Phi, psi and omega in degrees: 000136182288137182289148178282160178305315182299321178287339177286322177291321176297319177295320176299314182300325177289346175291327184288133176276166179052032193294350180268345190279340187230168174266102188270146181231154170241132179231127173245145173242115183254137184245141183223148185278343182230137183299321184300318185293323180292314176299317178297318178295323181295321174292321174299316184289324174295337181280341183263024180061036174248147170288128187209139180216147176253137175224149185203175175230126181294344183263355186236144180275032172232131181250133181251144175234117180256128184243134182222143180208159173290148176270137183253156181285348177283112189293324177295316182296318181298314178297316177302316183293310181302310179303320179296318175299317177295327175295316178305309184294316178295318183289342176269001177089009183256192186205153171278112182292310180192165180205162183203158172246151173184194186256139174260124187261005176072205187275345181251105178211090177298149183301326177292333182288327178298307181301320185292319178295318172299321182288322192274319188282329177061017181263353186259117179269175190294332186275342173265121185247160174284138176267128173206168188243018177257000000 
């Protein structure tokens, strides 16, 4: 039986060591064929207290919606949230382009701090990136 998307997200979170030491985030990039669909979903998710933005290219028929939220320690809640996002995206005719787990460093994150965290923690593979907003 295939694992749900939520269980995949939960498994990725479990890979991290020192999970209580940092503010962990999950970021998803969702793809939609129509701008209105992406904007509608972004509004809905933003109302549910998730950071969400729509980006697109007027020369491309693809609109992207980036969703970001804090990872919670409640495994049931995290799994249900990820599965719900997948359901909403599928129902809207979109798809999850990619997703990642990482550390949110907030508004202040000098580049040397990012490098220090990568060197010291040892939990980041080349495919796993630090999430930050600067």
